[in-house]
N, C-alpha and C positions, 0 to 999 in steps of 0.2 A: 569789374566794378559795375554796379547797376546804375546806368545813366539816368534812369527815371528818378532815383533818389537824389542824384546831383541836381536835376532839374527842379525837383521839389525844394531842395535846400536853397537854390538860387531864388526861387519865388518868395521864400521866407526871409531872405537876406542873410542867411548863414554863410553861404559862399557867394562869390561874385560871378558875374557873367564871364569875366576874364578867366576865371578858373575853369569854367565849363568848356571853354574853347581849347584847353590844353589837350594834348594827345593822351589817350588812355594810359599808356605806359607811364607818363609823367604824373598823372593823377594817382596811379597806383604807388609810385615811388614816394610821393608826398604822404599818402596814407600810411605806408609801411614805416616811413621815417618817424611820423608822429606817433604811431602806435608803439614803436620801440621806446620812445622817450616817456610817454604817458604810462607805460607799463612798468617803468623803472623808478619813477619818483613821484612825489606828491605834486598836485597841480601847481602850487605856488613856486615850486623850484624847477619845473620843466622849462627848459631853455629853447626859445624860438631860434636862437642862433644855431644851436646844435641840430635842430630839425632841418633848418634851411641848408646847412652844410651837407647833411646826409642826403638831402633831396637834390643837391647840386643846383640850388637856386639862391638868390640873395634874400636876406631877411626882409628887405623892402618888398620883394615879390610875394613872399609868404603873407605879409601883412596886407598887401593888395588883394590877395585871394580870399582872406578870411577876416581882415580888419581887427579881430580880437582873438586872443588865445582861447577864450571860451568857445568861440565859433569853430575853431579848429578841433577842439575836443568834441563838440557836438557832431561835426562832420565824421570824425573817426568813429564815434559811438554809433551813428546811424548806419554807416557802412558795415561795421562789425555786426550790429543787430540784424540787418537785412540778410546777410549771409548766414548767420546763425539760424534765424527763423526759417529760411528757405531750406537749409540742410535738414532740419528736423521735421519739417512738414513733409519733405520728400521721403525721409526715413520711415515715417509712419504710413506711407502709402504702399510700402513693400510688404511682402509676406514675412511673418514672424512666427516663433514657436507657438504651438497650440496652448500649452499649459500656462496659466497665469504666472506661476513662479518662474518659469523659464523666460517668459516675455519680459518680466521685470529685470531679471538678472542680465539678459541680453541687452536691454536698454541701458542699464548701469554701465556695463562694459563698453557699450558704444559711446557713452559719454566720454570716457577716458580715451578711447580710440580717436575721437574727434580732437581732443586737446593734444594728443600725441602728434597729430598731423601739423599742428602749428603751435609750438610752445609759447611764442610771443603773444598770440591771442589769448592763451590761457593766462599768462602773466597779467595781461591787461584786464581780463575778467576778474581775477583775484584782486588786483589793485583797486578796481572800481568798487569792490565790496566794502572798502574802508574809506573811500572818499566821501564821508558822510556830510560834509559841509557843502557839497556841490549838487545842485538839483539834477544835473546831467547824470551823475552816477546813480541817483535814486531812480530816475526814469529807466536807466539801463537795467538795474536790478529788478524793478517791477515788471518790465517786459519779459525778461528771461524767466522770472518766476511764473508769470502768467502762462507763458508757452509751456513750461515744464508741467505746471499744474494741469493744464488742459490735457496733455498727453498722458500724464500719470493717472489722472482721474478716469480717463477712458479705459485704461488697462484695468484699474480697480473695478470699475462698474461691470466690465466684461467678466472679470473673475467672480464677482458676486452673482452675475446672471448664470454662470456655469456651475455655481455651487462650490467653487474652490476657495473663495474668500468670504469671511463672515459678513452677514448682512445686517447684524445688530449694531454695527458701528457705522456712523455716517461715512459714506465713501469719501467725502471731502476731508474728513479727519484722517482717514487712513492714508490718503494721498499726501497730506501734510507731513505725516510721520515718515513716509518714504522719502519725501523731499528733504526733510531735515537731516535724516541719516545720510543720504547721498551727498548733501552739501558738506557735512562734516568730513566725509571721506575725501572730497575734493580738497579741503583745507589740509588734511593730513598728507595727501598726495603732494600738494604744493610744498609743504614744509620738508618733505622727504627728498625733494629734488636737490636740495643743497646740503643734505645731511651726509656725514662721512660714511654712514652705513649703506648709503644708496637709497634709491626710491623704493617705496613699498611695492609688494607684489599685488597688483590690482586684482588679478583673477582670484587669488585666495581671499582678499579682503571683500570682494563682491560676494563670493560664496558664503562667507561668514555673515555678512550683513543680510543677505537674502534669507538665510536660515533664521537669523534673529527676527527679521520682519515677519516671516511666515509662522514662527512660533506663536505670534500674537494675533495674526489676522486670518490664518487659514481656517476654513470652515470645519 
């Protein structure tokens, strides 16, 4: 857990100085316990009692650390976002396939590889797509979209520069198309996890979507 984020949240009053003094393992347990509950139910029905029991603390201690349930969700969202942003910024510093089509396909596959590493975080991400009445969820969606747009736009612009992607369409528009298609695939993936037929074949789905995308944007 990034302690700099915890310090920043103390300064803004989201978490208390008492929470900051906890051992790293305890902070992580509280984070994971809260993440589990907020990924499973809507905000109003999330139980602080259940989170406290799972984190092996009293409800009073949990309230002492965060004061309000909304503050706890802000804390969880900030830790989630920080790790997400760090992972993808690191991902795009590494070497990737030369062709634009392969770069985009590899990126889409990597998105699902990331969620496979932590299914609970994926459930939290999906859940926050529908918490429309909470400003926290809107901020999380906007930051994830901004990060994805930045990296997708860079791939599109590079593909235009190498002549692989059409230059008569605004690169921002092409990036939005890629983002919309990939987000729908994430929703289908999430729905398939609980389906009797089992989860969808991501590799095949990515190959089909990449073909669909490049039928329209290839130069």
